[in-house]
C-alpha positions in Angstrom: -60.3 32.7 -43.1 -59.5 36.4 -42.8 -56.1 38.0 -43.1 -55.7 38.6 -39.4 -56.2 34.9 -38.6 -53.7 33.8 -41.2 -51.2 36.3 -39.9 -51.6 35.1 -36.4 -51.1 31.4 -37.4 -48.0 32.2 -39.5 -46.5 34.1 -36.5 -47.2 31.1 -34.2 -45.6 28.7 -36.8 -42.6 30.9 -37.0 -42.2 31.0 -33.2 -42.6 27.3 -33.0 -40.0 26.7 -35.8 -37.8 29.3 -34.1 -37.9 27.4 -30.8 -37.2 24.1 -32.7 -34.3 25.6 -34.5 -32.9 26.9 -31.3 -32.1 23.3 -30.4 -29.7 23.0 -33.3 -28.3 26.5 -33.8 -25.6 26.0 -31.2 -24.6 22.6 -32.6 -21.9 22.7 -35.2 -20.9 19.0 -35.3 -24.3 17.9 -36.7 -25.7 19.1 -40.0 -29.4 19.9 -39.8 -31.4 21.1 -42.8 -35.1 21.8 -43.2 -37.1 21.5 -46.5 -40.6 22.4 -47.5 -42.9 20.3 -49.7 -41.0 21.5 -52.8 -37.7 20.4 -51.2 -36.7 24.1 -50.8 -34.3 24.9 -48.0 -36.1 26.6 -45.1 -33.4 25.9 -42.4 -29.6 25.5 -42.7 -27.6 25.4 -39.5 -23.9 26.1 -38.9 -23.1 22.3 -39.1 -24.5 22.3 -42.6 -22.3 25.2 -43.6 -19.2 23.4 -42.3 -20.1 20.1 -43.9 -21.3 21.2 -47.3 -19.6 24.6 -47.8 -22.8 26.6 -48.6 -23.6 29.5 -46.3 -27.1 29.9 -45.0 -27.8 32.7 -47.4 -26.6 30.6 -50.3 -28.7 27.6 -49.3 -32.1 29.2 -48.3 -34.7 28.8 -51.0 -32.6 26.4 -53.0 -33.8 22.8 -53.7 -31.9 19.9 -52.1 -31.1 18.3 -55.5 -29.5 21.6 -56.6 -27.2 21.8 -53.6 -25.8 18.6 -52.2 -27.3 15.7 -54.2 -25.1 14.1 -56.9 -26.7 14.0 -60.3 -26.9 10.2 -60.2 -29.1 10.3 -57.1 -31.3 13.3 -57.9 -34.2 11.2 -59.4 -34.2 8.8 -56.4 -34.1 11.7 -53.9 -37.0 13.6 -55.6 -39.0 10.4 -55.9 -38.4 9.4 -52.3 -39.4 12.8 -51.1 -42.6 12.8 -53.2 -43.5 9.3 -51.9 -43.2 10.5 -48.3 -45.3 13.6 -49.1 -48.0 11.9 -51.0 -47.9 8.3 -49.9 -46.4 8.6 -46.4 -43.6 6.2 -47.3 -40.8 7.3 -45.0 -37.2 7.7 -46.2 -35.1 5.3 -44.1 -32.0 6.4 -42.3 -28.9 5.3 -44.3 -25.3 5.9 -45.1 -25.2 7.9 -48.4 -22.7 9.9 -50.4 -23.6 13.5 -51.1 -21.5 16.3 -52.4 -20.3 19.7 -51.1 -20.1 23.1 -52.8 -16.8 22.1 -54.6 -18.4 18.9 -55.9 -16.3 16.6 -53.6 -18.0 13.5 -52.1 -19.3 13.8 -48.6 -20.1 10.5 -46.8 -22.8 11.0 -44.3 -25.2 9.1 -42.1 -28.5 10.7 -42.9 -31.7 10.6 -40.8 -35.0 12.2 -41.7 -38.0 13.5 -39.8 -41.3 14.8 -41.4 -43.6 17.3 -39.7 -47.0 18.4 -40.7 -47.9 21.8 -39.3 -51.3 23.1 -38.4 -51.8 24.3 -41.9 -51.3 20.8 -43.2 -48.0 21.8 -44.7 -45.2 19.2 -44.5 -41.6 20.0 -43.6 -38.8 17.5 -43.8 -35.7 17.8 -41.6 -32.5 16.0 -42.5 -29.9 15.3 -39.8 -26.5 14.4 -41.3 -23.4 13.2 -39.6 -20.0 13.3 -41.4 -18.7 9.8 -41.6 -15.3 10.7 -42.9 -13.5 10.3 -39.6 -16.0 8.3 -37.6 -16.6 5.0 -39.4 -16.4 2.5 -36.7 -17.8 -0.9 -35.8 -21.4 -1.8 -36.7 -22.5 -1.6 -33.2 -21.3 2.0 -32.9 -22.9 2.9 -36.1 -26.2 1.4 -34.9 -25.9 3.3 -31.7 -25.3 6.6 -33.4 -28.1 6.0 -35.8 -30.6 5.5 -33.0 -29.1 8.4 -31.0 -29.3 10.8 -33.9 -32.7 9.7 -34.9 -33.8 10.6 -31.4 -32.0 13.9 -31.1 -35.0 16.0 -32.0 -37.5 14.2 -29.8 -35.2 13.4 -26.8 -33.2 16.6 -26.4 -34.4 18.1 -24.2 -37.0 15.9 -22.5 -39.7 18.5 -22.1 -40.2 21.6 -24.3 -42.8 24.4 -23.6 -43.6 27.5 -25.6 -45.3 30.2 -23.4 -46.5 33.8 -23.7 -44.8 36.4 -21.6 -47.6 36.0 -18.9 -46.8 32.3 -18.6 -49.6 30.9 -20.7 -48.6 27.6 -22.3 -49.3 27.6 -26.0 -47.4 24.5 -27.1 -45.3 21.6 -25.8 -43.2 18.7 -26.8 -42.6 15.7 -24.6 -40.7 12.5 -25.5 -41.8 11.0 -22.2 -45.3 12.0 -21.1 -44.9 10.3 -17.7 -42.8 13.3 -16.7 -45.6 15.7 -17.3 -47.3 16.9 -14.1 -50.8 16.8 -15.6 -52.0 15.7 -19.1 -51.6 18.2 -22.0 -55.3 19.0 -22.1 -55.1 20.3 -18.6 -52.3 22.9 -19.3 -52.5 24.0 -22.9 -53.9 27.5 -23.0 -53.4 27.9 -19.2 -50.9 29.9 -17.2 -48.2 27.7 -15.7 -48.9 29.3 -12.3 -52.3 27.7 -12.3 -51.0 24.3 -13.1 -48.0 23.6 -10.9 -47.7 23.6 -7.0 -47.3 27.0 -5.3 -43.6 26.6 -4.5 -42.7 25.6 -8.1 -44.9 28.3 -9.5 -43.0 30.9 -7.5 -39.7 29.8 -9.0 -41.1 30.0 -12.6 -42.6 33.5 -12.0 -39.3 34.8 -10.6 -37.2 33.4 -13.4 -39.6 34.3 -16.3 -39.6 37.9 -15.0 -35.8 37.8 -14.8 -35.5 36.7 -18.4 -38.0 39.3 -19.6 -36.0 42.0 -17.9 -32.4 40.9 -18.4 -32.7 38.8 -21.6 -30.2 35.9 -21.7 -31.0 32.5 -20.1 -32.1 31.7 -16.5 -32.0 28.3 -15.0 -33.2 26.8 -11.7 -34.0 23.4 -10.1 -37.2 22.1 -8.6 -38.8 18.8 -7.6 -42.2 17.6 -8.6 -44.3 14.5 -7.8 -45.3 13.3 -11.3 -47.3 10.2 -12.2 -44.0 8.1 -12.3 -42.9 9.3 -8.9 -40.9 12.1 -7.3 -38.5 13.6 -9.9 -36.0 16.5 -9.9 -35.9 18.8 -12.8 -33.7 21.7 -14.2 -35.6 24.4 -16.1 -33.8 26.7 -18.6 -35.8 29.7 -19.7 -34.9 31.9 -22.7 -36.8 34.7 -24.6 -37.8 34.5 -28.2 -37.5 38.3 -28.9 -38.9 38.1 -32.4 -42.2 36.7 -31.2 -42.1 37.9 -27.5 -42.6 34.4 -26.3 -40.7 32.3 -23.8 -39.1 29.0 -24.4 -38.8 26.6 -21.4 -36.6 23.5 -21.7 -36.9 21.1 -18.8 -34.5 18.3 -18.2 -34.9 15.5 -15.7 -32.0 15.5 -13.3 -33.3 12.8 -10.9 -30.3 10.6 -11.5 -27.8 13.4 -11.1 -29.6 14.3 -7.8 -29.3 10.7 -6.6 -25.7 10.7 -7.6 -25.1 13.9 -5.6 -26.8 12.2 -2.6 -24.5 9.2 -2.9 -21.5 11.5 -3.0 -22.8 13.3 0.0 -23.3 10.0 1.8 -19.7 9.0 1.0 -18.4 12.5 2.0 -20.1 12.5 5.4 -20.8 8.9 6.4 -18.6 5.9 6.9 -19.2 3.4 4.0 -18.9 0.3 6.2 -21.1 1.2 9.3 -23.1 4.1 7.9 -22.2 6.1 11.0 -21.0 9.8 10.6 -17.4 9.8 9.5 -14.6 11.8 11.1 -15.4 14.9 9.1 -19.1 15.0 10.0 -18.5 13.9 13.6 -16.1 16.8 14.2 -18.5 19.2 12.5 -21.3 18.0 14.9 -18.9 18.3 17.8 -18.3 22.0 16.9 -22.1 22.6 16.6 -22.6 20.8 20.0 -20.0 23.0 21.6 -21.6 26.2 20.3 -24.9 25.0 21.6 -23.4 24.1 25.0 -21.8 27.6 25.3 -25.1 29.3 24.5 -27.0 27.2 27.1 -24.2 27.1 29.7 -24.2 23.2 29.6 -21.7 20.5 30.0 -21.0 18.1 27.2 -18.6 15.1 26.8 -16.5 13.5 24.1 -15.9 9.8 24.4 -13.0 8.3 22.4 -13.6 4.6 22.0 -11.2 1.9 20.9 -12.0 -1.8 20.5 -9.5 -3.9 22.5 -7.4 -6.4 20.6 -9.4 -5.8 17.4 -6.2 -6.1 15.3 -5.6 -9.7 16.6 -9.2 -10.7 15.5 -8.7 -9.0 12.1 -5.3 -10.6 11.5 -6.3 -14.1 12.7 -9.9 -14.4 11.3 -9.6 -12.1 8.3 -10.9 -8.7 7.3 -14.4 -10.0 6.3 -15.0 -11.1 9.9 -13.4 -7.9 11.1 -15.8 -5.8 9.0 -18.8 -7.7 10.3 -17.6 -7.2 13.8 -17.2 -3.4 13.2 -20.8 -3.3 11.8 -22.2 -5.1 14.9 -20.1 -2.9 17.2 -21.6 0.2 15.6 -25.1 -1.1 16.0 -24.5 -1.8 19.7 -23.2 1.7 20.2 -26.2 3.3 18.5 -28.7 1.2 20.6 -26.9 2.2 23.9 -27.1 6.0 23.4 -29.8 8.6 23.8 -31.5 10.1 20.8 -29.8 13.4 21.2 -26.3 11.8 21.3 -24.1 11.1 18.3 -21.9 8.1 17.6 -19.4 8.3 14.7 -16.5 6.2 13.3 -13.1 7.9 13.2 -11.5 5.1 11.3 -10.2 1.6 11.9 -11.6 0.4 15.2 -11.9 3.9 16.7 -15.3 5.5 17.4 -16.4 8.8 18.9 -19.4 9.4 21.1 -20.8 12.9 21.6 -22.9 13.4 24.7 -25.2 16.5 24.8 -26.5 18.5 27.8 -25.0 16.5 30.7 -26.2 17.3 34.2 -22.8 16.4 35.6 -19.8 14.1 35.1 -21.7 11.2 36.6 -23.9 11.1 33.5 -20.9 10.4 31.3 -19.8 7.7 33.8 -23.3 6.0 33.6 -23.2 6.0 29.8 -19.6 4.7 29.7 -20.4 1.9 32.1 -23.4 0.9 30.1 -21.2 0.8 26.9 -18.7 -1.4 28.7 -21.5 -3.7 29.9 -23.1 -4.2 26.5 -19.8 -5.0 24.9 -19.1 -7.8 27.4 -21.9 -9.8 25.7 -20.3 -12.1 23.1 -20.6 -11.2 19.4 -22.0 -13.9 17.2 -20.1 -13.7 13.8 -20.3 -16.5 11.2 -21.0 -19.1 13.8 -18.2 -17.9 16.0 -18.6 -16.4 19.5 -16.2 -13.5 19.9 -15.6 -11.4 23.0 -14.5 -7.8 22.3 -14.2 -5.1 25.0 -13.8 -1.3 24.9 -11.4 1.2 26.2 -13.0 4.6 26.6 -11.4 8.0 27.1 -13.6 10.8 28.4 -13.1 14.6 28.0 -15.6 17.0 29.5 -16.5 20.5 28.1 -15.5 23.0 29.3 -13.1 21.6 31.9 -10.9 19.6 29.4 -11.0 21.9 26.5 -13.2 24.5 24.7 -12.7 23.5 21.1 -13.3 20.3 19.1 -9.6 19.6 18.4 -8.6 19.9 22.1 -11.4 17.8 23.4 -10.8 15.0 20.8 -7.1 15.0 21.5 -7.7 14.9 25.3 -10.3 12.1 25.0 -7.7 10.2 22.9 -5.2 10.7 25.6 -7.6 9.5 28.3 -8.4 6.4 26.1 -4.7 5.4 26.2 -4.8 5.8 30.0 -7.8 3.3 30.0 -5.6 0.9 27.9 -2.8 1.2 30.5 -5.3 0.4 33.2 -5.8 -3.0 31.7 -8.4 -2.2 29.0 -12.2 -2.9 29.3 -12.3 0.4 31.2 -12.9 4.1 31.0 -10.8 7.0 32.1 -11.2 10.7 32.4 -8.7 13.1 31.0 -6.3 14.9 33.4 -3.4 17.2 33.0 -1.1 14.4 34.1 -2.2 12.4 31.1 -1.3 15.2 28.8 2.2 15.3 30.3 2.5 11.5 29.6 1.4 12.0 25.9 3.8 15.0 25.5 6.6 12.7 26.8 5.6 10.1 24.3 5.9 12.5 21.4 9.3 13.7 22.6 10.6 10.1 22.8 9.4 9.4 19.3 11.1 12.5 18.0 14.4 11.7 19.6 14.2 8.0 18.8 14.8 8.8 15.1 18.6 9.1 14.7 19.4 7.7 18.1 21.1 4.6 16.6 23.2 6.8 14.3 24.2 9.0 17.3 25.4 5.9 19.3 23.0 6.6 22.1 22.1 2.9 22.7 24.1 0.4 24.8 23.4 -3.3 25.4 23.3 -4.3 29.1 23.3 -7.9 30.3 21.5 -9.6 33.2 23.3 -12.8 34.3 21.3 -16.0 34.3 22.4 -18.6 36.9 22.1 -22.3 37.5 19.9 -22.9 40.5 21.7 -25.9 41.7 25.3 -24.6 41.9 25.0 -20.8 41.4 27.2 -20.9 38.3 26.6 -18.5 35.5 25.2 -20.1 32.4 24.5 -17.0 30.3 22.8 -13.7 30.2 19.8 -11.8 28.8 20.6 -8.9 26.5 18.7 -5.8 27.4 18.9 -2.5 25.6 19.5 0.8 27.3 19.1 4.3 25.9 20.6 7.6 27.2 19.6 10.7 25.2 21.2 14.1 25.8 17.8 15.8 26.0 15.7 13.2 27.7 18.2 11.5 29.9 17.8 7.8 30.6 14.7 6.5 28.8 13.4 3.1 30.0 12.7 0.2 27.6 9.1 0.2 28.7 8.8 3.7 27.2 10.8 3.5 24.0 10.4 -0.1 22.9 6.6 0.1 22.1 7.3 3.3 20.2 10.1 1.8 18.3 7.8 -1.1 17.4 5.0 1.2 16.2 7.4 3.3 14.0 9.3 0.3 12.6 12.6 1.6 14.1 12.7 -1.7 16.1 14.1 -3.4 13.0 17.4 -1.6 12.7 17.6 -1.3 16.5 17.0 -5.1 16.9 19.8 -5.8 14.4 22.1 -3.6 16.5 21.2 -5.6 19.6 21.9 -9.0 17.9 25.2 -7.8 16.5 26.4 -6.3 19.8 25.2 -9.4 21.8 27.0 -11.9 19.6 30.1 -9.8 19.5 30.2 -9.7 23.3 29.4 -13.4 23.6 32.4 -14.2 21.4 34.6 -12.0 23.7 33.0 -13.5 26.8 33.5 -17.1 25.8 37.1 -16.5 24.8 37.9 -14.7 28.0 36.3 -17.3 30.3 36.7 -20.4 28.2 33.1 -21.2 29.0 30.2 -21.9 26.6 27.9 -19.2 27.8 24.4 -18.4 26.3 23.0 -15.1 25.2 19.2 -14.5 25.2 17.9 -11.8 22.9 14.3 -10.6 22.6 12.6 -10.6 19.2 9.6 -8.3 18.7 6.6 -8.8 16.4 7.8 -6.2 13.9 11.2 -7.8 13.4 9.5 -10.9 12.0 8.2 -8.9 9.1 11.8 -8.1 8.0 12.5 -10.3 5.0 16.2 -10.2 5.7 15.9 -11.4 9.4 17.1 -15.0 8.9 19.9 -14.1 6.5 21.1 -11.4 8.8 21.2 -13.8 11.8 23.1 -16.4 9.8 25.7 -13.8 8.8 26.0 -12.4 12.4 26.6 -15.9 13.7 29.2 -16.6 11.0 31.0 -13.2 11.5 31.3 -13.8 15.3 32.0 -17.6 15.0 29.2 -18.3 17.5 27.6 -21.7 17.6 23.9 -21.3 17.0 22.9 -23.3 20.1 24.5 -20.6 22.2 22.0 -18.1 20.9 18.5 -17.9 22.4 15.6 -15.8 21.1 12.9 -14.9 23.5 9.4 -14.8 22.0 6.3 -13.4 23.7 2.9 -14.7 23.1 2.0 -11.5 21.4 4.2 -12.5 18.5 2.5 -15.9 18.2 -1.0 -14.5 18.4 -0.5 -12.6 15.1 -0.9 -15.9 13.4 0.9 -15.0 10.2 2.6 -17.6 8.1 5.8 -15.6 7.9 6.2 -15.9 11.7 5.7 -19.7 11.5 8.3 -19.9 8.7 10.8 -17.8 10.6 10.5 -19.8 13.8 10.9 -23.0 11.8 14.1 -21.6 10.1 15.5 -20.5 13.5 14.9 -24.0 14.9 16.5 -25.6 11.9 19.6 -23.4 12.5 19.9 -24.8 16.0 19.0 -21.6 17.7 17.1 -22.0 20.9 13.6 -20.6 21.3 12.3 -19.3 24.6 8.6 -18.6 25.5 8.9 -15.3 27.3 6.6 -14.0 30.0 4.8 -17.3 30.4 1.5 -17.1 32.2 0.5 -13.6 31.2 -1.4 -14.6 28.1 -4.4 -16.8 27.3 -3.2 -19.6 25.0 0.4 -20.3 26.0 -0.1 -24.1 26.4 -1.3 -24.5 22.8 1.7 -22.5 21.5 4.1 -24.8 23.5 2.6 -27.7 21.6 2.6 -26.0 18.2 6.2 -24.6 18.2 9.6 -26.1 19.0 10.4 -24.2 22.1 13.5 -25.1 24.2 13.0 -22.7 27.2 10.1 -21.5 29.2 10.5 -18.2 31.2 8.1 -17.7 34.1 7.0 -14.1 34.3 8.2 -12.0 37.3 4.6 -11.3 38.4 4.3 -14.9 39.5 7.8 -15.1 41.1 7.0 -12.0 43.3 4.2 -13.9 45.1 5.5 -17.4 45.4 6.6 -17.0 49.1 3.4 -15.1 50.0 0.6 -16.7 48.1 -0.1 -20.4 47.9 -1.9 -19.9 44.6 1.2 -18.4 43.0 3.4 -21.1 44.4 1.1 -23.8 43.2 1.0 -22.3 39.7 4.8 -22.0 39.5 5.1 -25.6 40.7 2.6 -26.8 38.1 4.3 -24.8 35.3 7.8 -26.2 36.1 6.4 -29.8 36.2 4.5 -29.2 32.9 7.6 -27.7 31.2 9.9 -30.5 32.3 7.3 -33.1 31.0 7.7 -31.4 27.6 11.5 -31.4 27.8 11.8 -27.7 28.3 14.3 -25.8 30.5 12.7 -23.4 33.0 14.0 -19.9 33.7 12.5 -17.8 36.5 12.9 -14.1 36.1 12.5 -11.4 38.7 14.2 -13.2 41.6 14.9 -10.6 44.3 15.0 -12.6 47.6 16.9 -15.5 49.0 13.6 -17.1 50.0 12.4 -17.1 46.4 15.6 -18.7 45.2 15.3 -21.5 47.9 11.7 -22.2 47.0 12.5 -22.3 43.3 15.3 -24.8 44.0 12.8 -27.0 45.9 10.3 -26.7 43.0 13.0 -27.9 40.5 13.5 -24.7 38.6 16.6 -24.8 36.3 17.8 -21.2 35.9 17.1 -17.9 37.5 17.8 -14.2 37.0 16.9 -11.1 38.9 18.2 -8.3 41.2 19.0 -10.8 43.9 22.0 -11.7 41.8 22.6 -8.7 39.6 20.8 -5.9 37.9 21.5 -5.6 34.1 25.1 -4.4 33.8 27.4 -3.2 30.9 29.5 -5.8 29.1 32.7 -4.8 30.8 31.2 -5.4 34.2 29.8 -8.8 33.2 33.3 -10.0 32.2 34.3 -9.5 35.8 31.1 -10.7 37.3 31.4 -13.6 39.8 28.8 -15.4 41.8 28.5 -18.6 43.8 25.5 -20.3 45.3 26.3 -19.3 48.8 27.3 -15.7 48.1 
């Protein structure tokens, strides 16, 4: 072999060793040493300097037994090394005690790798881990042993040595399934002739960048290898001493998948897989830009599932989730391909309608949505009926930006709710005024109690037979300096939603009982006071104790206090409501079913709970002298209530003819404007009424 050939081979060996050493040069927590066949040091990394105290200059060329092997072990080390060289008997990984430059013991976990280069010269690499501070359980030691043994082969996954023109001269792969083609198809060839065109372009650009700027260049690419589609990160650096390029390739498929999962969570609803609020609004903004360019109409539909909370509370969140998934599926099936449906949260959805010819198109789609939701849902063997309320905002009439259109569609949806639900409504400026009023009320409601803006009024309740007063219903009134008189229909729902109904409700109870005590004393009559209890008040853990104390403080007999309960309270179906009603009954307080006839399951609740009074809703009383159906219904209700031992109160009596008919039907008590509107406490003390007045 001539001198030129030997020189070329030695240069190649140096380059390959240099690229191998590059893996360990930046690692100072692991000691890596390389030895030739005579056990002389040919590589000594920073980790070795830190662990054993010898600098690289001090170590290079020295034999291992002269540096770090205690005298008692030298014969064993020399013999073991010779056996591996001559007999191929591997030195097993083990925990051993070596020594440092000062002669102190150094406990390490030592692994060994033997290489034979192309000149049939063997080189041993020792990988030592300092065990002084890391002796742990056997499982951890085993794990570290396996990990450290695999460091050289597994970090990184793929290793390529190339000439500057991209010719591949050597490689290392711990997992050959990640190679695009077998080694015999790429060794000695330019990488640009091996890989697909798009990937080749990236390699050419970044190799040129490294050759020009030195340093390290990295980029990502995807490749369909024998094991499937994988994503890789390539890091390219220049070996200046040999004018060769080192390419380290890591498989980042799992990281890519994780990033996709994160993207899915960031932009899509985890339950229904629909676009979430963030992505829906982003698509809305894009849709508006497109509509502006093309001079088109678009629409935003704000959808809310009617009475979903009742289903969720009564049947559980698991059933509720399944219902939301099925609802999302129906919405998707009902829309055009170019439209978008997203979930804003809870039971609220958004539908984006592109390129509408006119407002009628939005109506057609909304009516179709209402139609498909009228079909019962089949969930866990149950047949559930769930309807929609839809608010519609049109671009550009109802807004020219995403936030305005969404807000206006939301406003329109509340209007659809007010229309009786299972309906759609377009946004108008009048609706916006209504919502503004709502926000103003909510703002002023905070602090109204402390500012003494509330007053309890009382509407007398009279005995149908003799016209005598038997009690009154307490009704709250609110006068605010900025808003004027605010009706209960406006502020009570807001107080319920904000939780302010709890302190306000306590105020009403205190005021009512205090007045009742004064009223009974002044008239020497055992009058009744009826007070409404809202759903939110039942969640107050102090409710029962508060009522007990209020009765005690005012010296009122519990059977002179009546709490009016609407069906909405009972439909919540929570155990704390059942327990509270039972406690109130035990105290002797009377319970009244309010607004009877307006719900769906009132008869079952009359059987389930210990009610004393049934109040017929004013909507039925209004028509008893005009509609035979209303009259028959009131007659049947009174008969049914009496058969259950309940007292019947008719509210909303406004005409003499209604009173006469109620007397004929056997109604017990009445209240309404025919006798008196709700009046302040002072006026009620002076109120007189007889049957013939």
